[in-house]
N, C-alpha and C positions, 0 to 999 in steps of 0.2 A: 368348325365352329360357325353357327348360323349368324347372319347379320342381325342387327337390331330390327325390331318390327317395322320402324318407319322406313328403313332402307328396303326391306323385303316388300313392303307395300308398293313402293315406287317401281321396283324391279318387276313385280307382278303386273302392274299396269303397262309398263313399257313393253313387256314381252307379249302383250296382246296386239301390238302393231304388226302389220304384215311384213314378213321376212325377218323379224327380230326374234332371236332365240334367247335363252337364259344368259349366255355370256355377253351378247350385245346389249341386253337390257341392263346388265350389271355395269357395263362401261358407260351407258347413258346416265345411270343413277350416280355414278362417281363423277361424271362430267358436271352434273347439277351441283354436287357437293363442292366441287373444285372451283366454281365460278361465283361471282358476286351476287348478292341478293337482287341487285338492279337488273343484271342480265337474265337471271332466272325468272324474275317477275315480268320482264319484257316478253320472254318466250311464252310464259303462261298466259299473259294478256293477249298476245297475238293469236293463240289457239282459241281462246274464248271469243275474241272478235270474229275470227273465221267462222266459228260455229253460229254465232248470233247474227252476223251481218251478210253472209253470203247467201244468195237466193237463186232461184231459177228464173231465167229470162222468160217473160210472158209470151214472147213470140216463138222462141226456138228451144227453150228449156236448158240452154247452156248455163254455165256458171255466170252469175252477174252480181254486182254490188248495187245496181240500180234496178229500176223496173225492166229495162231493156239492156242486153249485154253490149259489149264494145263492138262486136261483129255486126249485130243487127242494126246498130246505130251508125255504122260507117257507110255513108252514102256513096263512097267511091267503089264499093264492091258490086259485083254482078248481081242484080236483083232478080234475074230470070232463071237462075240455076240453084237448085236446092239439093244439098248433100245430106242423106239420111244416115245417121250413125246411132249406135246403141247407147253410148255413154259420153258425158262431157270430156272425159279423158281422151276419147277418140278425136274430138275436135282439136285438142291441143296437139296431138300427134300429127294430124293432117296439116295444121297451120304451120308447124315447124318445117314442112317440106317446101312451102311456097308454091306448090303446084296447083293450088285451088284458090280461087278468089271470089267464090259465090257465097250464098247463104247456107245455113245449116238447119237441120231439124233433128233434135236429140230425142230418141224414143224412150230413154230412161229404162232400158232393159231389152229383153228379147222374148220371143215366144218359146216356151219350154214346158210342154205338158208334163214331163217327168218331175219338174220342180213346181208344178201347179200354176204356171203363168200362161195365160191365154192372151189373145189380142186386146181384150178389155183391160188388161193390167198394164199396158204400155200406151204411149201417146200416138197411136196410129190414127184415131179419129181426128185428132188435132192436125195431123199431117194431111189427111184428105181434105179437111176444111181449107187449109192453106192452098192446096192445089186448085180447089174449086174457085178460089178468088179470081183465077184467070191470069194472074201475073206470071206464074211459074211456067217456063217452057220446057225445062228438063229436070227430072229427078234422078240423081245419082245415088244408087244404093250402095252404101259402104258398111254394111253389117259384117260381122266377123265371118270368115269362111269355115265355120264349123256347123254342126247339125242344127243348132238353135238359130244361128245367123242365117243359114240357108232357108230354114223354115219361115223365118221372119221375112226374108226377102221375097219368097214365093207368095206369102200372104199380101205383102204390099203391092206386088205386081198385079195380083188379082183385084185388089181394091181400086187400083188406078186404071184398070183395063178399059173402062168406058169414059175415061177423062181425056181431054185433048192435050196430052202432055207426053213428051218423049221420056222413056224410062231406060236408064242404063245401069250397068253393074260394074264396079271397079274390076279391072281385068287381071292380067298376068302379074306374078310377083309374090303375092301373099299365099303361102302354102295352106292347104286344107288343114283345119284344126287349130290354126294359129289365131292371133288377134290383131286388130288394127292398132290398138294402143301400143303394143310392143314391137311393131314392125319398124325397121330402120327407114330413114328418110328416103334413101334412093329406091327402096322397094315400093314405098308408097307413091313416089313420083311415077314410077313405071306403071303402077296399077291405075293411077288416074289418067295417064296419057294413053293407056291401052283399054280404057273402059269400052264396053260393047253395048250397043243398043239391044234392048230386049223386045222380042216380038210378043206383043200382048194378044 
């Protein structure tokens, strides 16, 4: 027997979430039904606020609630090292390790001709401008070790070859084809500690 249309509608929307199938969506729908109106309203309001109030940091493109994110506004961090990642979730993964205390630059994607994404579709121009300011002494490339991440890395190296900056790539630990976001903390620590300088 099918559920009433209102329940089916909620199940349909929950099942769109990553990693959520029909059965999990059903459990979420019945969780909503089993809790108070206040709890459900608080959940719904927090989702709306997240969508409306979270923005990109004007300096690094990381998640921010203000004009500048918490990392960029932290004066105790190393101002001379810039770690380049593909996505804000990569920043969160690296921060959990405690292995890196510098600044970040989030590209908001990678170069992927197969998906129609070129250098103009991600924040590489902004990265070059930051390096040209003269403050940055080292750029650590921490794009994913897959085909798109490597292609993006090579393009960044080429764009920075005539700039007076050391360029390094995170090293051992992350296997080819995996992603920074899903790497465990010890693997990321090893990768940062074994980063290698790139000959431009």
